[in-house]
C-alpha positions as CSV (number, residue, x, y, z in Angstrom):
1,M,109.1,136.1,11.9
2,N,105.5,135.3,10.7
3,L,103.5,138.4,10.0
4,D,100.2,136.5,10.4
5,L,98.7,138.1,13.4
6,S,96.9,136.1,16.1
7,E,93.2,136.3,16.6
8,E,93.8,138.4,19.7
9,H,95.9,140.9,17.7
10,E,93.3,141.1,15.0
11,L,90.5,141.6,17.5
12,L,92.6,144.4,19.1
13,R,93.1,146.1,15.7
14,R,89.4,146.0,14.9
15,T,88.5,147.3,18.4
16,V,90.9,150.2,18.2
17,R,90.0,151.0,14.6
18,E,86.3,151.1,15.4
19,F,86.9,153.3,18.4
20,A,89.2,155.7,16.4
21,E,86.7,156.0,13.5
22,E,83.6,156.4,15.7
23,R,84.9,158.4,18.6
24,I,88.0,160.2,17.5
25,A,87.5,161.0,13.9
26,P,84.4,163.1,14.4
27,V,86.1,165.5,16.9
28,A,89.8,165.4,15.7
29,E,89.5,168.5,13.6
30,E,87.8,170.4,16.4
31,L,90.3,169.3,19.0
32,D,93.2,170.3,16.7
33,R,91.6,173.7,15.9
34,E,91.0,174.5,19.5
35,H,94.3,173.1,20.8
36,R,92.1,171.1,23.3
37,F,93.3,168.1,25.2
38,P,91.0,165.1,24.7
39,Y,90.1,164.3,28.3
40,E,86.9,162.4,27.4
41,I,88.7,160.2,24.9
42,V,91.5,159.4,27.3
43,T,89.0,158.3,29.9
44,E,87.3,156.0,27.3
45,L,90.7,154.6,26.2
46,G,91.4,153.8,29.8
47,E,88.1,152.0,30.1
48,L,89.0,149.9,27.1
49,G,92.3,149.0,28.7
50,L,94.4,150.8,26.0
51,M,96.3,153.1,28.4
52,G,98.4,150.2,29.8
53,I,98.5,147.6,27.1
54,P,102.1,146.2,27.8
55,V,101.7,146.5,31.5
56,P,101.2,143.1,33.4
57,E,97.8,142.4,34.8
58,E,99.2,142.3,38.3
59,Y,99.8,146.0,38.1
60,G,96.4,146.8,36.6
61,G,97.5,146.6,32.9
62,A,96.1,144.7,30.0
63,G,99.0,142.2,30.0
64,G,99.5,142.6,26.2
65,D,102.8,142.4,24.3
66,T,104.7,145.0,22.4
67,L,103.2,144.0,19.1
68,A,99.7,144.6,20.5
69,Y,100.8,148.0,21.7
70,A,102.3,148.9,18.4
71,I,99.1,147.9,16.5
72,A,97.0,150.0,18.8
73,I,99.3,153.1,18.3
74,E,99.2,152.5,14.6
75,E,95.4,152.4,14.5
76,L,95.1,155.5,16.6
77,T,97.6,157.5,14.5
78,R,95.8,156.4,11.3
79,V,93.0,158.8,12.5
80,D,94.7,161.3,14.9
81,S,98.2,161.8,16.0
82,S,97.4,163.9,19.1
83,V,95.5,161.1,20.7
84,A,98.1,158.5,19.7
85,I,101.1,160.4,21.1
86,T,99.2,161.0,24.4
87,V,98.9,157.2,24.7
88,A,102.4,156.5,23.4
89,A,104.2,159.0,25.6
90,H,102.2,158.0,28.6
91,T,103.0,154.3,28.1
92,S,106.5,154.2,26.7
93,L,108.0,157.2,28.5
94,G,105.7,157.7,31.5
95,T,104.8,154.2,32.7
96,M,107.5,151.9,31.5
97,P,110.3,153.5,33.6
98,F,108.5,152.4,36.7
99,L,108.0,148.9,35.3
100,L,111.6,148.6,34.2
101,F,113.5,150.2,37.0
102,G,111.1,150.8,39.9
103,T,111.1,149.1,43.3
104,E,108.2,146.9,44.1
105,E,106.9,149.7,46.3
106,Q,107.2,152.3,43.5
107,K,105.5,149.9,41.1
108,R,102.5,149.4,43.4
109,E,102.3,153.1,44.2
110,W,102.3,154.4,40.6
111,I,101.6,151.8,37.9
112,P,98.0,150.9,38.7
113,Q,96.7,154.5,38.4
114,L,98.8,155.0,35.2
115,A,97.8,151.7,33.5
116,S,94.1,152.4,34.1
117,G,94.4,155.9,32.5
118,E,93.2,157.5,35.7
119,R,96.4,159.5,35.8
120,L,99.0,160.3,33.2
121,A,102.8,160.2,33.5
122,A,105.6,162.0,31.6
123,F,109.3,161.6,31.1
124,G,111.6,164.7,31.2
125,L,114.7,164.3,29.2
126,T,115.1,167.1,26.7
127,E,116.4,170.5,27.9
128,P,116.7,173.8,26.1
129,G,120.4,173.1,25.7
130,A,120.4,169.3,25.6
131,G,118.3,167.8,22.8
132,S,120.0,165.2,20.6
133,D,123.0,165.4,23.1
134,A,120.8,164.2,25.9
135,G,123.9,163.4,28.0
136,A,124.6,167.1,28.3
137,T,121.7,167.5,30.7
138,R,122.3,170.4,33.1
139,T,119.4,169.9,35.5
140,R,120.9,169.0,38.9
141,A,119.6,167.2,42.0
142,E,121.4,167.4,45.3
143,L,120.7,165.1,48.2
144,R,120.1,167.1,51.4
145,D,118.6,165.7,54.6
146,G,116.8,162.9,52.9
147,E,115.4,164.9,50.0
148,W,116.5,165.6,46.4
149,I,116.7,169.3,45.7
150,V,116.2,169.7,42.0
151,N,117.1,172.8,39.9
152,G,116.9,173.0,36.1
153,A,114.5,173.0,33.2
154,K,113.0,170.5,30.7
155,I,111.3,171.3,27.4
156,F,109.0,169.6,24.9
157,I,107.6,167.3,27.6
158,T,104.3,165.5,26.8
159,N,101.6,164.9,29.3
160,A,103.1,166.8,32.2
161,G,100.5,169.6,32.5
162,T,97.1,168.1,32.2
163,D,94.5,168.0,35.0
164,I,95.2,164.3,35.4
165,S,99.0,164.4,35.2
166,A,100.5,162.5,38.2
167,C,104.3,162.9,37.8
168,V,107.3,163.3,35.6
169,T,110.4,161.2,35.8
170,I,113.4,163.5,35.0
171,T,117.0,163.0,34.3
172,A,119.3,165.0,36.6
173,R,122.9,165.2,37.5
174,T,123.3,163.8,40.9
175,G,127.1,164.2,40.8
176,D,129.7,165.6,38.4
177,D,129.9,162.4,36.4
178,E,126.5,160.8,37.1
179,I,123.0,161.1,35.8
180,S,120.1,159.6,37.7
181,N,116.3,159.4,37.2
182,I,114.1,161.0,39.8
183,V,110.3,161.0,40.1
184,V,108.8,164.5,40.6
185,P,105.1,164.4,41.6
186,N,102.8,167.1,40.2
187,G,102.2,169.7,42.8
188,A,105.7,169.4,44.3
189,S,106.9,172.7,45.8
190,G,109.2,174.4,43.3
191,Y,108.0,172.4,40.3
192,E,106.4,174.7,37.7
193,V,104.7,173.8,34.5
194,S,104.4,176.3,31.6
195,E,101.3,177.1,29.6
196,P,100.8,174.7,26.7
197,M,103.3,175.2,23.9
198,R,101.9,176.4,20.5
199,K,102.8,173.8,17.9
200,M,102.5,173.2,14.2
201,G,101.1,169.8,14.8
202,W,100.0,167.5,17.6
203,R,97.9,170.5,18.7
204,A,95.5,168.5,20.9
205,S,98.4,166.9,22.8
206,D,99.9,168.4,26.0
207,T,103.4,169.8,25.5
208,R,105.0,171.9,28.1
209,E,108.2,173.4,29.4
210,L,109.0,172.4,33.0
211,S,111.1,174.3,35.6
212,F,112.5,173.2,38.9
213,R,113.6,175.8,41.5
214,D,114.8,174.2,44.7
215,C,112.1,171.5,44.1
216,A,112.3,169.1,47.0
217,V,111.2,165.4,46.6
218,P,111.8,162.4,48.9
219,E,115.1,160.5,48.6
220,G,113.0,157.4,47.8
221,N,111.9,159.0,44.5
222,L,115.1,157.9,42.9
223,L,114.2,155.5,40.2
224,G,116.7,152.7,40.0
225,P,120.3,152.9,41.2
226,R,121.9,156.3,41.6
227,G,124.0,157.1,38.5
228,A,122.2,154.6,36.3
229,G,120.1,157.3,34.6
230,F,122.0,157.5,31.3
231,A,121.7,153.7,30.6
232,Q,118.1,153.8,31.8
233,F,116.9,156.5,29.4
234,L,118.7,154.8,26.5
235,E,116.7,151.6,27.2
236,I,113.5,153.7,27.5
237,L,114.2,155.4,24.2
238,D,114.9,152.0,22.4
239,G,111.4,150.8,23.4
240,G,109.8,154.1,22.8
241,R,111.0,154.2,19.2
242,I,108.8,151.2,18.4
243,S,105.7,153.2,19.3
244,V,106.9,156.2,17.3
245,A,107.6,154.0,14.4
246,A,104.1,152.6,14.7
247,M,102.9,156.3,14.6
248,G,104.8,156.8,11.3
249,L,103.2,153.7,9.9
250,G,99.8,154.7,11.0
251,L,100.0,158.2,9.7
252,A,101.2,156.9,6.3
253,E,98.2,154.5,6.2
254,G,95.8,157.3,7.1
255,A,97.2,159.7,4.5
256,Y,97.2,157.0,1.8
257,E,93.6,156.1,2.6
258,L,92.5,159.8,2.4
259,A,94.3,160.2,-0.9
260,R,92.8,157.0,-2.3
261,S,89.3,157.9,-1.3
262,Y,89.6,161.5,-2.7
263,A,91.1,160.3,-6.0
264,R,88.1,158.0,-6.5
265,E,85.7,160.9,-6.0
266,R,87.4,163.9,-7.5
267,E,86.7,164.2,-11.2
268,Q,88.8,166.2,-13.8
269,F,88.7,166.0,-17.6
270,G,85.5,163.9,-17.3
271,K,86.6,161.1,-15.1
272,P,87.8,160.3,-11.5
273,I,91.5,161.3,-11.1
274,A,92.1,157.8,-9.8
275,E,91.9,156.6,-13.4
276,F,95.0,158.7,-14.4
277,Q,98.1,156.6,-14.4
278,A,100.1,159.3,-12.6
279,I,97.7,159.1,-9.6
280,Q,97.6,155.3,-9.7
281,F,101.4,155.1,-9.7
282,A,101.6,157.5,-6.7
283,L,99.1,155.4,-4.8
284,V,100.8,152.1,-5.7
285,D,104.1,153.4,-4.4
286,M,102.5,154.5,-1.2
287,A,100.8,151.1,-0.6
288,T,104.0,149.2,-1.4
289,E,106.1,151.2,1.0
290,I,103.5,151.0,3.7
291,E,103.7,147.2,3.6
292,A,107.5,147.3,3.8
293,A,107.2,149.7,6.8
294,R,104.8,147.4,8.5
295,G,107.3,144.6,8.3
296,L,110.0,146.7,10.0
297,V,107.7,147.9,12.8
298,Y,106.3,144.5,13.6
299,R,109.7,142.9,13.5
300,A,111.1,145.3,16.0
301,A,108.1,144.7,18.3
302,W,108.4,140.9,17.8
303,L,112.1,140.9,18.7
304,K,111.4,142.8,21.9
305,D,108.7,140.4,22.8
306,E,111.0,137.5,22.2
307,G,113.6,139.0,24.5
308,R,116.1,139.4,21.7
309,P,118.2,142.5,20.8
310,F,115.9,145.0,19.1
311,A,117.5,148.4,19.4
312,R,118.9,148.4,15.9
313,D,115.6,147.3,14.4
314,A,113.6,149.9,16.4
315,A,115.9,152.6,15.1
316,M,115.6,151.4,11.6
317,A,111.8,151.2,11.9
318,K,111.6,154.7,13.4
319,L,113.9,156.2,10.7
320,Y,112.1,154.5,7.8
321,T,108.5,155.2,8.9
322,G,109.4,158.8,9.8
323,E,110.7,159.4,6.3
324,L,108.0,157.3,4.7
325,S,105.2,159.2,6.4
326,K,106.7,162.4,5.1
327,R,106.7,161.1,1.5
328,V,103.1,159.7,1.8
329,A,101.7,162.8,3.4
330,D,103.3,165.0,0.8
331,R,102.0,162.9,-2.1
332,A,98.5,162.6,-0.5
333,L,98.2,166.4,-0.1
334,Q,99.3,166.8,-3.7
335,I,96.6,164.5,-4.9
336,H,94.1,166.7,-2.9
337,G,95.3,169.7,-4.8
338,G,94.2,173.1,-3.5
339,Y,91.7,171.5,-1.2
340,G,94.5,169.7,0.7
341,F,95.9,173.1,1.6
342,T,92.8,174.0,3.6
343,D,91.9,172.7,7.1
344,E,88.5,171.5,5.8
345,Y,90.3,168.3,4.7
346,A,91.9,166.0,7.2
347,I,95.1,165.6,5.1
348,S,96.1,169.1,6.1
349,R,96.2,168.0,9.8
350,L,98.1,164.8,9.0
351,Y,100.6,166.8,6.9
352,R,101.3,169.1,9.9
353,D,101.4,166.3,12.4
354,Q,103.9,164.3,10.4
355,K,107.0,166.5,10.7
356,V,107.7,165.8,14.4
357,L,108.0,162.1,13.6
358,E,111.4,162.9,12.1
359,I,112.4,164.8,15.3
360,G,110.8,163.2,18.4
361,E,112.3,160.2,20.2
362,G,115.6,160.9,18.4
363,T,116.0,162.8,15.1
364,N,116.6,161.1,11.8
365,E,120.3,162.0,12.2
366,V,120.4,160.4,15.7
367,Q,118.7,157.2,14.3
368,R,121.4,156.9,11.7
369,M,124.0,157.3,14.4
370,V,122.4,154.6,16.5
371,I,122.1,152.3,13.4
372,A,125.7,153.0,12.5
373,R,127.0,151.9,15.9
374,H,125.0,148.6,15.6
375,L,126.6,148.1,12.2
376,G,130.0,148.5,13.7
377,L,130.8,151.6,11.7
């Protein structure tokens, strides 16, 4: 593939970077400290068309490709992960299931309000007892008199509990040996959303536990064929890993840039610490690995856009950028010294935000399992 981006992609990058630096950066520390969801920013992102980048224009989206979407997530994460994961989870996990598996009626009902950013959507897969082993889901849905009666719980779900959340698509056992996806609208009787979870990072994003107690939803809220849920969520996760890989790339870029800037300003022993070879070599290694990561992320996005198999490459990109962002954030904080250990410097927030990139959308261990299968091992 050719890594030279089109004019449209470069324009998108500039637009998102300008927005992130001018609108998000000044309030990121405050949002993080107050654990406050960025409603105003989400509204503005919607007005810019960034809440539905890969959604076709006929459904109210921007009609962009996966590469454009990855670039936007990269640029948002470069400044703030909470905003980035809000967009990524809403798009990859909340909206794409409707686009991939919904009936035309379901698409017309849900996608326009989601692609505009007017409402948010979530995907409920993880359960207290079913994390990496997602097939062990225990939430059940029984069809009674034209309604699905849902009982169970989900945990670590993004975007389900905001004032503008519209729905959550959940995996549920609809039979002893079948898993299906069912759309549960916010406000449905028997559907309860917990208070926001207290987290080490991503503090301005919405993360909740969900419970369903005889929650009744119409039979028509089944998304795709009954019993196809397992294959559906595997496909959803494959695409979602590209956006999380883009987050790893963006966070590494942001941490590197903070360290580079600080090293040029901070003086010790009579000169900027950037003039010491140890610091230079650390920054060189960061920059080199970031370029390698960009190739992995963009290739996975390009393969998806070309309609070619991309699951292996998405897993590789997600694994590599997750581990890379850890190395870069750690080195960048070390360069900041004691100041990096205080919340007065943004590197502290990036350091905390990074860890979940090795856990969410499939842990590092799960990525290696996925890659091993594709290698025939």
